Structure formats: structure tokens, C-alpha cells
C-alpha positions as CSV (number, residue, x, y, z in Angstrom):
1,M,15.6,10.6,6.9
2,V,14.8,10.5,3.2
3,C,17.5,11.4,0.7
4,P,16.4,14.4,-1.3
5,L,16.9,12.5,-4.6
6,E,14.8,9.5,-3.5
7,E,11.2,9.5,-4.2
8,R,9.3,9.6,-0.9
9,S,6.8,6.8,-0.1
10,K,3.2,8.0,-0.5
11,I,0.6,7.1,2.0
12,L,-3.1,7.7,1.9
13,V,-4.8,7.7,5.3
14,I,-8.6,7.1,5.2
15,D,-10.5,7.8,8.4
16,D,-13.5,10.0,9.2
17,D,-12.0,11.0,12.6
18,E,-10.2,14.4,12.0
19,Y,-8.0,13.9,15.1
20,I,-6.8,10.5,13.8
21,L,-6.2,11.9,10.4
22,E,-4.1,14.8,11.6
23,S,-2.2,12.7,14.2
24,V,-1.3,10.0,11.8
25,K,-0.4,12.5,9.1
26,E,1.9,14.4,11.5
27,I,3.7,11.2,12.7
28,L,4.2,9.9,9.2
29,S,5.2,13.3,7.7
30,H,7.7,13.8,10.4
31,A,9.2,10.4,9.5
32,G,9.7,11.6,5.9
33,Y,6.6,10.2,4.1
34,L,4.4,12.0,1.8
35,V,0.9,11.8,3.4
36,H,-2.5,12.5,2.0
37,T,-5.8,12.1,3.8
38,A,-9.4,11.3,2.9
39,K,-12.4,11.5,5.2
40,S,-14.6,9.0,3.2
41,G,-14.3,6.1,0.9
42,Q,-15.5,8.2,-2.0
43,E,-12.9,10.9,-1.4
44,A,-10.2,8.1,-1.2
45,L,-11.4,6.6,-4.5
46,T,-11.2,10.0,-6.2
47,K,-7.6,10.5,-4.9
48,L,-6.7,7.0,-6.0
49,K,-7.6,7.9,-9.6
50,D,-5.0,10.6,-9.7
51,R,-2.1,9.0,-7.8
52,V,-0.6,5.7,-6.9
53,Y,0.2,5.2,-3.2
54,N,2.6,2.8,-1.6
55,I,0.3,2.3,1.4
56,L,-3.3,2.8,2.3
57,L,-4.3,3.1,5.9
58,V,-8.0,2.4,6.0
59,D,-10.4,2.7,8.9
60,I,-13.0,-0.1,8.9
61,V,-15.9,2.3,9.7
62,L,-16.3,5.1,7.2
63,P,-19.3,7.3,6.7
64,D,-20.2,6.2,3.2
65,I,-18.6,2.7,2.7
66,E,-17.2,0.0,5.0
67,G,-13.4,0.1,4.9
68,L,-13.3,-3.6,3.9
69,D,-15.6,-2.9,1.0
70,L,-13.3,-0.1,-0.1
71,I,-10.3,-2.5,-0.1
72,E,-12.3,-5.0,-2.1
73,R,-13.0,-2.4,-4.8
74,L,-9.4,-1.4,-5.3
75,T,-7.4,-2.8,-8.2
76,D,-4.0,-4.2,-7.6
77,T,-0.9,-2.2,-8.6
78,L,2.6,-3.3,-9.3
79,P,4.4,-3.3,-7.0
80,K,1.4,-4.2,-4.9
81,M,-0.1,-1.3,-3.0
82,R,-0.1,-2.3,0.7
83,K,-3.4,-2.1,2.5
84,V,-3.4,-1.6,6.3
85,I,-6.7,-1.7,8.3
86,I,-7.1,0.7,11.2
87,T,-9.6,-0.5,13.6
88,G,-11.0,-0.2,17.1
89,Y,-13.3,-3.2,16.4
90,A,-11.0,-6.2,16.4
91,S,-12.7,-9.5,15.7
92,L,-11.6,-12.7,14.1
93,E,-14.3,-12.3,11.5
94,N,-13.0,-8.9,10.5
95,A,-9.5,-10.1,10.4
96,L,-10.2,-13.1,8.2
97,R,-12.4,-11.0,5.9
98,A,-9.8,-8.3,5.6
99,L,-7.0,-10.8,4.8
100,S,-9.2,-12.5,2.2
101,L,-9.9,-9.1,0.5
102,G,-6.2,-8.2,0.3
103,A,-5.4,-6.4,3.6
104,N,-1.7,-6.8,4.6
105,A,-1.8,-5.7,8.2
106,F,-3.8,-4.3,11.1
107,I,-3.3,-1.3,13.4
108,M,-5.4,-1.1,16.5
109,K,-6.9,2.1,17.9
110,P,-5.7,4.0,19.8
111,I,-2.7,4.1,17.5
112,S,0.7,4.2,19.0
113,P,3.3,6.1,16.9
114,K,5.8,3.2,17.4
115,D,3.3,0.6,16.2
116,L,2.3,2.8,13.2
117,L,5.8,3.4,12.1
118,G,6.7,-0.3,12.6
119,V,3.8,-1.5,10.4
120,V,4.5,1.2,7.7
121,E,8.2,0.3,7.6
122,K,7.5,-3.5,7.5
123,E,5.0,-3.0,4.6
124,L,7.3,-0.8,2.6
125,K,10.1,-3.4,3.0
126,S,7.7,-6.1,1.7
127,Q,6.8,-3.8,-1.2
128,R,10.5,-3.2,-2.0
129,E,11.2,-6.9,-1.9
130,E,8.3,-7.6,-4.2
131,L,9.5,-5.0,-6.7
132,K,13.0,-6.4,-6.6
133,D,11.6,-9.9,-7.3
134,L,9.5,-8.6,-10.1
135,Q,12.5,-6.8,-11.7
136,E,14.6,-9.9,-11.4
137,N,11.9,-12.0,-13.0
138,M,11.5,-9.5,-15.8
139,A,15.2,-9.4,-16.4
140,E,15.4,-13.2,-16.5
141,Y,12.4,-13.3,-18.9
142,I,14.1,-10.8,-21.2
143,R,17.4,-12.7,-21.2
144,N,15.6,-15.9,-22.1
145,E,13.6,-14.3,-24.9
146,T,16.7,-12.7,-26.3
147,K,18.5,-16.0,-26.3
148,K,15.6,-17.7,-28.0
149,Y,15.6,-15.1,-30.8
150,E,19.4,-15.3,-31.1
151,R,19.1,-19.1,-31.6
152,M,16.3,-18.6,-34.2
153,D,18.6,-16.1,-36.1
154,E,21.5,-18.5,-36.0
155,S,19.4,-21.4,-37.3
156,R,18.2,-19.3,-40.3
157,G,21.7,-18.1,-41.2
């Protein structure tokens, strides 16, 4: 379970199927995640203006926009927001297009709770590793810049 002092990972589930939305929300909420839902691409874009999510679970077929088009419209965040496609329409073409647009993983319908939680945990682990690498790179950059300015001060004095 999630420690009360830790910030819970935020997940936005985007699907026009009410049953899938509620099922996925229940599974993920029970596992300790903070879960929001959207029934359309436009509703998702509105929610994304107000909050940063760790993971988006996006159905390929939405009533107002194709899920892959939605992913393409999203700007990257740091650490990178993970994008997972939910689909009942698996094809090599969809897979290649999704990966080229920034999708990180796929979940096939019908969604098994075990597969869902496995993909979410794997993507959150990748995100944490990316954040750790980013922090280490920033710390190294700051150390190097500090040394450079210290040498400049020494050469002036």
C-alpha cells in the first residue's frame, strides 16, 4: 500500500465505455493510485490542463478523437508522462504508429487486473528511473557549473 506521506501516483483513464472506466478505476484505486476518468478526448484534454498525471490509459477508439491522435497532441512532461494504449483492435500498424507517437505500452481488451497492474507498475518504475537520472544529471551539471565559477573567481583574485 501507499505510505500516507507519499504522493500517490495519478492516473487518467480515457475510454468511452462506462464499464471499462469504472472497472479500471476500481482496480487501480484499490491498489492505492489516484484515478480520474474521462469519456472523451476533449474531456481528457481539459483535465490535463489542470493536473499532471503519471500515466494516461487511452482507448484507441474515442467518440470525438482517435486515441492515437490524442497522444500525438500531448506535450511531454518531466518526468515523462507515461502513455498506455488500451485496445481491442490490435494490429501491427496501430502498434507502430502508437510507438512512433510516444506510447509506452499496450493493454489488450478485455483487461485483466493482473496485466493492468503489471503494466502500471512497470511504467511507474520507468518513470521513477527517468526522474532519478534527470536529478543526477542536474546535480552533475550544477556541480560542474559551480566549479567553473569558482575557478573564474580564483583566476580574478
